[in-house]
C-alpha angles and dihedrals in degrees: 000000000000123000126189128177125197121212085207092060123082120199110220117208122183114208109208130175117239114230094224106060125170099244095167106084097202092062091060103037131045085209143358141166134213126234132196123212088246089060090068121071117205128196140162109235095177133025123170119236088237132031109264138167088229101124087224097053090096123031121188131192126206122188131187142138123240141144094017101305142074118252121202108179119195105205141181129180119263138183097186093128097048124087117237088243093041113160133180124203134187115209124201126209092276094056094253112152126218121184115235117208115217136201101239093186091068091082119083143188130189146103146282113263113252092016112103096183100050137102134196134200116188145166120197120196125212092260091054100256112145135210110192145158113204113191118198127174090256104031146010118227123202129197122190137165111275100221090080089063110021136052096237119085101189096128094275132151138203128227127201142158119247086231089062093059112113102227116212094229088056093051094050089107090065105030092166092075094051099042112202114008113266095220118112122257120255141194115236118203126206094353092177088065093058095070109123119239119251095250100046098160097052091047095050090046094052091045093049092050091053091046090054093049091051096048091046086056099040107044117176139171118211124200116183119224099185113053106170131074112203117226136211108198119199120188119195121219095262089057090047091052101042107029096025094043087230089294117121098207090046088054094047092047093050091051090047092049091047092053090043092062092042089050092054093053092050093044095053094045118101110223114208137155097216135008092248092061122082095229125194140257141185095089114143148126138277122197112230099173143008124197121190124191107214092189140011114288110249110233135182123244113292093016125118132209132174089229099046123112105276130151095218140004129210106225093234094047089050095054094045092050093046091051092051095053 
């Protein structure tokens, strides 16, 4: 496996909101608990005498009880997932851009006190609502604002375990409970060429033998020099309304938190061709620009835009329209 990233390339990701979203939490989770902002205690345990970009210049401690255990999070601000020239914009229905200024110090990373092999990624809003992912050796805990899932909007959060998430493929035996599948659509090219030959085992055995011979004859060692893939994130108006609560900064913070968790997974993954090779790690993402559509894009008759009002998109058509904008 060879992986190369170019600083001149920008990966464009369109964040769209699916029309069929699971609004009933009990259909997605076996168990969850609610938290109020008053259930969390915050205190600054270290603050530098002078403002500094050093990550440990400020250390924050957050304590709360949930899901049968006490959490004591030791956090410090971090901007690892944001590009040095990061910009965020809101776009109205006429395509007019307006820059959005963000508080980069509201994003945190850290650990759980007393747990050496733990990691935390968190975002804390001005009102105390926290979005966090707490990873421990035996479980991963998630905390989210409850307004995305529950009718009340009194600054509450929900807490749940990753092991309590009802995965769509595990519920396939009873699709009536889950409604439409929650997986993303995809485009399948040349489906007729994907039929497996009759003697699959013999073909794979022969191919793997040839591959081993080729690798033994052509040894290589790859050391990446560019380890960050810059991202441009684009959220359509439906994502802005439903996942961002019709608030531009909330939408942007949600996207940053999402990519931050994905970046952590990639950054900690060891990429290797074979088990006898050392491999490499430290590959990840950096967000260079975020664009949020605050309302549908107004189009003339016959025109198409990925952010226009439309009941349903075919995946192929959406990709083609997006690339032509």
